[in-house]
N, C-alpha and C positions, 0 to 999 in steps of 0.2 A: 369582544376580543376574538380574533380569528387565528387560525394556525399560522398565517403569514405574519401576524403581529408577534407571535411567539418566536419566530425565526430571527426577528430583529432585537429581541430582548437580551439584556446582559445575562451572564450565567447566574449571578446571584439572584436576579429577579425571577428566573425560571425556578430555581431551587426554592425560593420563598413561596412561589405560587404552589409548588408541589407540597411543601411542608405545611402550608397553612391548612391543608386538609387533615382533619383529625379522624383516625379510624374509629368506627363505631364499636359495638360490642365484639364484633368479629372482624378479623382481618379481611375476610372475603368480601364483606360489605364495602370496606374501604377500597379494596382492589377493584371491585365492580364500579365504584364511583369514578376511579381514575380511568378505567378502560372505556366507560360509557361516554366520556367527554372528549370530543375530537381535539379540543384545545390542549387538554392535559396530556393526551397521547402524543400530540405534536411536541409538547415540552419535553417529554421523555425521549422522543426520537431525536430532538435537536441536541440534547445533552449527550446522548449516545454518539451522535455524529461528531460532535466537537471533541469528545474524549478519544474516539477512534483515530481522528486525524492527528491529534497531539501525540498519541503514543505510537503512531506509525502502523496501527493495526486496522487500517481502513478496509472495509469489506470488499469483495471482488468487484461488484459494481462500485465504482468510486463514490466518494461522499457527494459528488455532484450528480450522481445517478447514472453517469455514463459508464459503459463497459470499457475496460482497457482494450487497446488495439491488439489484434491477434498476433501481430508480428513483434510485439514488445516482449522481451524476456526480462523477468525480474531477477536481479543478481543479488547475491549475498555479498556485502562489501568486504567481509573478512575473507571469504573464499576467493573473491575477485583479486584482492591484493596478494593473497598467498599464492594464487596460481602463477602470477608473474614473478613473484619473489623466488619461487622454486626454480624458475627458469632463468634466474639471474637477470631479469629485465626490470628496469625502472618503469614506473607508471608514465613518466614523461616520454619514454621511448615508444610507448604503445600507439599513441595517436599518430605521430608521423609515419609509423609503419603502415598505416591504412589511410594515409592522406587526410589526417585530421590534425587539429592543433595539439601542442604538447600537453595541455591540461585536460584533454578529453577523457582520459582514463580516470582521473580523479573526480571529474564531474559525474561519470557513470557510477563510481562508488558512492557518491553523495546522493544521486538521484535514485539509486538502487534499481535502475532499469536501463536497458540498452536495446537498440533495434536488432532484430534477428539478422538483417543483412549486414550490419556492421560486425556482428559476431562471426558471420560467415567469412567476411574478409580477413578477420584475425585468424580464423581456423585455417584458411588457405595459406596465409603467410607462415603459420606454424606447422603446416603439413599435418593437420588434424582433421577429423570428421567433425562437422558442426554439432552433432548430438553429443560427442565426447566433451566438447568444449562447454556446452550448456550444462552437462552433468557436473563438470568441474566447478563452474562459477555460479550456477543457478541456485535459487532458494529451494527449500524442500518442496514447495508447491510446484515449482518448475520441474523438479526431478520427478514428481508424481505425474505431472502432465506429460513429460517425456516418456515415462513408463507406459502410459495409456496408448501412446502412438506406436509403440514397438510391438 
Protein backbone atom coordinates (compact mmCIF):
# COMPACT_ATOMS: atom_id res chain seq x y z
CA UNK A 1 0.00 0.00 0.00
CA UNK A 2 1.29 3.43 -0.93
CA UNK A 3 0.43 6.94 0.29
CA UNK A 4 -1.50 7.44 -2.96
CA UNK A 5 -3.68 4.44 -2.07
CA UNK A 6 -4.44 6.01 1.30
CA UNK A 7 -5.74 9.18 -0.41
CA UNK A 8 -8.35 7.10 -2.22
CA UNK A 9 -9.50 5.18 0.86
CA UNK A 10 -12.76 5.94 2.66
CA UNK A 11 -12.59 7.69 6.03
CA UNK A 12 -13.63 4.61 8.00
CA UNK A 13 -10.94 2.51 6.29
CA UNK A 14 -8.22 5.00 7.25
CA UNK A 15 -9.46 5.05 10.84
CA UNK A 16 -9.54 1.23 10.92
CA UNK A 17 -5.98 1.16 9.61
CA UNK A 18 -4.82 3.54 12.33
CA UNK A 19 -6.80 1.91 15.14
CA UNK A 20 -5.58 -1.56 14.22
CA UNK A 21 -2.20 -0.50 15.61
CA UNK A 22 -2.08 -1.41 19.27
CA UNK A 23 0.33 0.57 21.43
CA UNK A 24 3.01 -1.40 23.16
CA UNK A 25 4.02 -0.89 26.75
CA UNK A 26 4.72 2.75 26.11
CA UNK A 27 2.79 5.26 24.07
CA UNK A 28 6.08 6.51 22.66
CA UNK A 29 6.71 3.18 20.97
CA UNK A 30 3.27 3.32 19.37
CA UNK A 31 3.77 6.89 18.22
CA UNK A 32 7.15 5.99 16.79
CA UNK A 33 5.56 3.16 14.79
CA UNK A 34 2.99 5.60 13.34
CA UNK A 35 5.60 8.23 12.50
CA UNK A 36 8.02 5.76 10.95
CA UNK A 37 5.54 4.50 8.35
CA UNK A 38 4.95 6.83 5.39
CA UNK A 39 1.61 5.13 4.73
CA UNK A 40 0.32 5.75 8.26
CA UNK A 41 1.59 9.34 8.21
CA UNK A 42 -0.27 9.88 4.94
CA UNK A 43 -3.40 8.43 6.57
CA UNK A 44 -3.17 10.96 9.39
CA UNK A 45 -2.51 13.79 6.90
CA UNK A 46 -5.46 12.76 4.74
CA UNK A 47 -7.85 12.71 7.70
CA UNK A 48 -6.55 16.12 8.81
CA UNK A 49 -7.04 17.55 5.32
CA UNK A 50 -10.58 16.20 5.05
CA UNK A 51 -11.51 17.51 8.49
CA UNK A 52 -10.04 20.97 7.79
CA UNK A 53 -11.97 21.27 4.53
CA UNK A 54 -15.26 20.21 6.15
CA UNK A 55 -14.96 22.64 9.03
CA UNK A 56 -13.81 25.53 6.87
CA UNK A 57 -10.45 25.72 8.64
CA UNK A 58 -8.27 24.89 5.68
CA UNK A 59 -4.66 25.93 6.24
CA UNK A 60 -3.23 28.95 4.43
CA UNK A 61 -1.82 26.82 1.66
CA UNK A 62 -5.12 25.33 0.52
CA UNK A 63 -5.93 21.65 0.86
CA UNK A 64 -4.83 21.15 -2.74
CA UNK A 65 -1.40 22.51 -1.78
CA UNK A 66 -1.77 25.76 -3.70
CA UNK A 67 -1.35 29.15 -2.09
CA UNK A 68 -4.26 31.56 -2.36
CA UNK A 69 -3.92 34.40 -4.84
CA UNK A 70 -2.37 37.53 -3.31
CA UNK A 71 -5.22 39.71 -4.58
CA UNK A 72 -7.88 37.60 -2.86
CA UNK A 73 -9.37 39.11 0.27
CA UNK A 74 -11.03 36.73 2.71
CA UNK A 75 -14.22 38.23 4.08
CA UNK A 76 -16.17 37.40 7.19
CA UNK A 77 -19.75 36.77 6.00
CA UNK A 78 -21.29 38.38 9.08
CA UNK A 79 -19.13 41.50 8.78
CA UNK A 80 -19.80 41.60 5.03
CA UNK A 81 -23.57 41.56 5.49
CA UNK A 82 -23.51 43.91 8.48
CA UNK A 83 -21.39 46.42 6.58
CA UNK A 84 -24.07 46.87 3.91
CA UNK A 85 -26.95 46.60 6.37
CA UNK A 86 -25.53 49.54 8.39
CA UNK A 87 -25.54 51.58 5.17
CA UNK A 88 -29.13 50.56 4.41
CA UNK A 89 -28.07 48.71 1.28
CA UNK A 90 -29.44 45.35 0.24
CA UNK A 91 -26.99 42.74 -0.93
CA UNK A 92 -28.84 42.68 -4.25
CA UNK A 93 -27.94 46.34 -4.85
CA UNK A 94 -24.19 45.85 -4.32
CA UNK A 95 -23.48 43.84 -7.49
CA UNK A 96 -25.16 46.22 -9.96
CA UNK A 97 -23.36 49.14 -8.26
CA UNK A 98 -20.05 47.69 -9.57
CA UNK A 99 -21.33 46.18 -12.86
CA UNK A 100 -21.93 42.67 -11.56
CA UNK A 101 -25.07 40.58 -11.21
CA UNK A 102 -27.53 41.18 -8.37
CA UNK A 103 -26.58 37.94 -6.58
CA UNK A 104 -22.86 38.70 -6.54
CA UNK A 105 -22.68 39.98 -2.94
CA UNK A 106 -24.48 36.88 -1.66
CA UNK A 107 -22.02 34.68 -3.53
CA UNK A 108 -19.13 36.57 -1.94
CA UNK A 109 -20.66 35.96 1.50
CA UNK A 110 -20.91 32.22 0.74
CA UNK A 111 -17.43 31.92 -0.82
CA UNK A 112 -15.95 34.05 1.95
CA UNK A 113 -13.54 35.57 -0.54
CA UNK A 114 -13.55 38.46 -2.96
CA UNK A 115 -11.05 39.99 -5.35
CA UNK A 116 -9.20 43.05 -4.15
CA UNK A 117 -10.04 44.93 -7.33
CA UNK A 118 -13.77 44.32 -6.86
CA UNK A 119 -13.45 45.66 -3.32
CA UNK A 120 -11.62 48.67 -4.71
CA UNK A 121 -14.56 49.36 -7.03
CA UNK A 122 -16.96 49.16 -4.09
CA UNK A 123 -14.74 51.44 -2.01
CA UNK A 124 -14.67 54.00 -4.83
CA UNK A 125 -18.47 53.90 -5.14
CA UNK A 126 -18.87 54.37 -1.39
CA UNK A 127 -16.17 57.08 -1.28
CA UNK A 128 -13.99 55.02 1.09
CA UNK A 129 -10.35 54.00 1.19
CA UNK A 130 -9.74 50.37 0.22
CA UNK A 131 -7.92 49.63 3.50
CA UNK A 132 -10.90 50.90 5.49
CA UNK A 133 -13.25 48.64 3.55
CA UNK A 134 -10.99 45.61 4.02
CA UNK A 135 -10.84 46.35 7.74
CA UNK A 136 -14.65 46.54 7.86
CA UNK A 137 -15.41 43.29 6.02
CA UNK A 138 -12.23 41.20 6.29
CA UNK A 139 -11.55 38.24 8.51
CA UNK A 140 -9.24 38.55 11.50
CA UNK A 141 -6.43 37.16 9.33
CA UNK A 142 -7.02 39.86 6.71
CA UNK A 143 -7.03 42.52 9.41
CA UNK A 144 -3.71 41.22 10.68
CA UNK A 145 -2.31 41.16 7.14
CA UNK A 146 -3.50 44.72 6.65
CA UNK A 147 -1.82 45.79 9.91
CA UNK A 148 1.50 44.38 8.66
CA UNK A 149 1.33 46.57 5.56
CA UNK A 150 0.77 49.80 7.48
